[in-house]
C-alpha positions in Angstrom: -26.4 -83.1 -95.3 -22.9 -84.3 -96.1 -20.0 -84.7 -93.8 -18.3 -81.5 -95.2 -21.3 -79.4 -94.4 -21.5 -80.7 -90.9 -17.8 -79.9 -90.4 -18.4 -76.4 -91.7 -21.2 -75.9 -89.0 -18.9 -76.9 -86.2 -16.8 -73.7 -85.9 -20.0 -71.6 -85.8 -21.4 -73.8 -83.0 -18.1 -73.7 -81.1 -18.1 -69.9 -81.5 -21.7 -69.6 -80.2 -20.9 -71.8 -77.2 -17.7 -69.9 -76.5 -19.5 -66.6 -76.7 -22.2 -67.8 -74.3 -19.6 -69.0 -71.8 -17.8 -65.6 -72.1 -21.1 -63.9 -71.5 -21.9 -65.9 -68.4 -18.5 -65.3 -67.1 -18.8 -61.5 -67.6 -22.3 -61.6 -66.0 -20.8 -63.4 -63.0 -17.9 -61.0 -62.6 -20.3 -58.1 -63.0 -22.5 -59.6 -60.3 -19.7 -60.0 -58.0 -18.6 -56.4 -58.6 -22.0 -55.1 -57.9 -22.1 -57.3 -54.8 -18.9 -55.6 -53.6 -20.4 -52.2 -54.2 -23.6 -53.0 -52.4 -22.1 -54.8 -49.5 -19.1 -52.5 -49.0 -19.9 -50.3 -45.9 -17.6 -47.6 -47.2 -20.0 -47.1 -50.2 -22.8 -45.8 -48.0 -21.1 -44.6 -44.9 -22.6 -41.1 -45.4 -26.0 -42.0 -46.8 -29.0 -40.3 -45.3 -32.1 -42.5 -45.1 -35.8 -41.5 -44.7 -37.4 -40.8 -41.3 -37.9 -44.0 -39.3 -35.0 -45.9 -40.9 -33.7 -48.7 -38.8 -30.0 -49.4 -38.4 -28.3 -49.6 -41.8 -27.5 -53.3 -41.8 -31.1 -54.1 -40.8 -32.4 -51.6 -43.3 -30.6 -53.2 -46.2 -31.9 -56.6 -45.1 -35.5 -55.4 -45.0 -35.7 -52.9 -47.9 -37.2 -54.5 -51.0 -36.4 -51.5 -53.1 -40.1 -51.1 -54.0 -39.8 -47.3 -54.2 -43.2 -46.7 -52.3 -41.5 -44.3 -49.8 -40.2 -42.3 -52.8 -43.6 -42.2 -54.4 -45.2 -41.1 -51.2 -43.0 -38.0 -50.7 -45.0 -35.0 -51.7 -41.9 -32.8 -52.3 -40.0 -35.4 -54.4 -37.2 -35.1 -51.9 -36.5 -38.8 -51.7 -34.4 -40.3 -54.4 -33.8 -43.9 -55.4 -30.2 -44.9 -56.0 -29.4 -45.9 -59.6 -26.6 -48.0 -61.1 -23.5 -45.9 -61.1 -24.5 -44.0 -58.0 -22.4 -44.4 -54.8 -25.3 -45.9 -52.9 -26.9 -49.4 -52.9 -29.1 -49.5 -56.0 -32.8 -49.1 -55.5 -32.6 -47.8 -52.0 -34.0 -44.4 -50.9 -31.8 -41.4 -49.8 -31.7 -37.6 -49.5 -29.5 -35.1 -51.1 -30.1 -32.3 -48.6 -28.4 -29.5 -50.5 -30.7 -29.9 -53.5 -33.9 -31.0 -51.8 -34.2 -31.6 -48.1 -36.8 -33.4 -45.9 -39.8 -31.1 -45.3 -40.7 -32.7 -42.0 -44.2 -33.8 -43.0 -46.3 -34.2 -39.9 -48.0 -37.3 -41.3 -44.6 -38.8 -42.4 -46.0 -40.4 -45.5 -42.7 -42.0 -46.6 -42.5 -44.0 -43.3 -46.1 -45.0 -43.4 -45.8 -46.3 -47.0 -43.0 -48.8 -46.2 -44.5 -52.3 -46.2 -41.5 -54.1 -44.7 -40.4 -52.3 -41.5 -37.3 -50.8 -43.1 -38.9 -47.6 -42.1 -40.4 -48.1 -38.7 -43.2 -45.8 -37.5 -42.3 -46.7 -33.9 -39.0 -44.8 -34.3 -40.9 -41.6 -35.1 -43.8 -41.9 -32.6 -44.7 -40.8 -29.1 -47.4 -41.8 -26.7 -50.2 -39.6 -25.3 -51.4 -39.6 -21.7 -53.6 -42.6 -22.5 -50.7 -44.6 -23.9 -51.9 -44.2 -27.5 -49.1 -43.8 -30.0 -49.1 -40.9 -32.4 -46.6 -39.8 -35.1 -44.1 -37.2 -34.1 -41.7 -36.1 -36.9 -39.6 -34.2 -34.4 -38.4 -37.5 -33.1 -36.8 -38.4 -36.4 -33.0 -38.8 -36.5 -32.1 -38.7 -40.2 -28.7 -37.4 -39.3 -27.0 -34.5 -37.5 -26.1 -31.1 -38.9 -22.4 -30.1 -38.6 -20.9 -26.7 -38.9 -17.7 -26.0 -40.7 -16.5 -23.0 -38.7 -13.7 -22.3 -41.2 -16.1 -21.5 -44.0 -19.2 -20.4 -42.1 -19.3 -16.6 -42.6 -21.1 -16.0 -39.3 -17.9 -17.2 -37.6 -16.0 -14.7 -39.7 -18.0 -11.9 -38.0 -20.4 -11.4 -40.9 -24.0 -11.3 -39.8 -25.8 -14.4 -41.1 -28.5 -16.4 -39.5 -29.9 -18.2 -42.6 -29.6 -21.7 -41.0 -31.1 -20.5 -37.7 -34.1 -18.9 -39.4 -34.7 -21.9 -41.7 -34.6 -24.5 -38.9 -38.1 -26.0 -38.3 -37.1 -26.4 -34.6 -35.8 -22.8 -34.4 -33.9 -21.9 -31.2 -33.9 -25.6 -30.3 -31.9 -27.6 -32.9 -30.0 -24.5 -33.9 -29.3 -21.6 -31.6 -27.3 -18.5 -31.9 -24.6 -17.7 -29.4 -23.0 -14.3 -29.1 -19.2 -14.4 -28.9 -16.7 -11.6 -28.8 -14.9 -11.0 -32.0 -11.2 -11.2 -30.9 -10.0 -10.0 -34.3 -11.6 -6.6 -34.1 -12.2 -6.5 -30.3 -15.4 -4.4 -31.0 -17.9 -6.6 -32.6 -20.0 -9.6 -31.7 -20.0 -12.9 -33.6 -23.5 -14.4 -33.9 -22.4 -18.0 -34.0 -24.8 -20.8 -35.0 -24.6 -23.9 -32.7 -26.3 -27.2 -33.4 -27.8 -29.2 -30.6 -27.8 -32.9 -31.1 -30.6 -33.7 -28.8 -33.0 -31.7 -31.0 -31.6 -31.8 -34.4 -33.5 -34.2 -36.7 -31.1 -34.0 -39.6 -33.8 -32.7 -42.0 -31.2 -30.7 -44.0 -33.3 -27.5 -44.4 -30.4 -25.6 -42.9 -28.0 -27.1 -45.4 -30.4 -26.1 -48.2 -30.6 -22.6 -46.9 -26.9 -22.0 -46.4 -25.6 -19.0 -48.4 -22.1 -20.2 -49.1 -21.4 -21.9 -52.4 -20.6 -25.2 -50.7 -22.8 -25.4 -47.6 -21.0 -24.6 -44.4 -23.6 -26.5 -42.5 -24.3 -30.0 -43.7 -26.0 -33.2 -42.5 -24.1 -36.4 -41.7 -25.3 -39.7 -40.3 -25.3 -39.3 -36.4 -22.8 -42.1 -36.0 -20.3 -40.3 -38.1 -21.0 -36.8 -36.8 -21.0 -37.7 -33.1 -18.5 -40.6 -32.8 -18.7 -42.8 -29.6 -17.9 -41.9 -26.0 -15.9 -44.1 -23.7 -18.1 -45.9 -21.3 -16.3 -44.1 -18.4 -17.4 -40.7 -19.4 -21.0 -39.5 -18.6 -23.2 -36.4 -18.3 -24.5 -36.5 -14.8 -27.6 -34.6 -15.9 -28.5 -37.2 -18.6 -30.5 -40.1 -17.4 -29.4 -42.3 -20.4 -25.8 -41.6 -19.5 -26.4 -42.6 -15.9 -28.0 -45.8 -17.0 -24.9 -46.7 -19.0 -22.8 -46.7 -15.8 -25.0 -49.4 -14.1 -23.2 -52.7 -13.9 -19.8 -51.4 -14.9 -16.8 -52.8 -13.0 -15.0 -50.5 -10.6 -11.7 -51.6 -12.1 -9.8 -49.0 -14.2 -7.8 -49.7 -17.3 -4.3 -48.4 -17.7 -4.1 -46.4 -20.9 -0.9 -44.2 -20.3 2.4 -44.9 -18.6 1.4 -42.3 -16.0 -1.6 -44.3 -15.0 0.6 -47.0 -13.7 2.1 -44.7 -11.1 0.6 -43.3 -7.9 -0.6 -39.7 -8.3 1.9 -38.7 -5.5 4.7 -39.8 -7.8 4.1 -37.0 -10.3 1.6 -34.4 -9.0 4.2 -32.6 -6.9 6.7 -32.6 -9.7 7.2 -30.1 -12.6 7.2 -32.9 -15.2 3.8 -33.2 -16.9 
């Protein structure tokens, strides 16, 4: 091969190497972009995991994206996130409006998990002999929240679709009778969600009659927020335990807190 032919080959080789470098660069940038999507907590702040899911950070560390929980679901309610979805790719989640959790008593999705990302201990109780058994009623997928502006029951129209659909009827969702102030004659049958019983199964959301569900499931942390350590429910043992070991010192949070109550209680300024 002559020198001229070798020189003619050089541009092609350079082009190939340049294209390869560009490809690697694009792959790196793409990988970093996907890492940002997967690691950004805002991307999955509202995701609803299967029964028995551990805390989200631990869940993402343990989940191998094997899909066994999805395969085990007899109702095909669990989905695996795909590229382009708003959730971490390959991880399981629910879309309650389309297909909620059916509260299977044997909890096959949790049992199928090989890594502990779904922990049977979180959906189990113990009998009198101390033997553990599965109890789907202990699951905390999320918490149902009611939009009273769009819920037609709160308009005064009789509707108890969510109440009737709830697997824990009259426990997780109850109906309270409230006077209709607008008419002064009728009673509003108002659905109320109780966080101590709601499992977040989403059956109520699926059953809601409004075009956009007026009752919907959110992760419990998002739905409930967090109380100050100083406020407790005296009838709740867990709340009482939170108070143990707290200092008696108070923290000033408003200008009035710096004053003695006698300085302002007998005055008209509030």
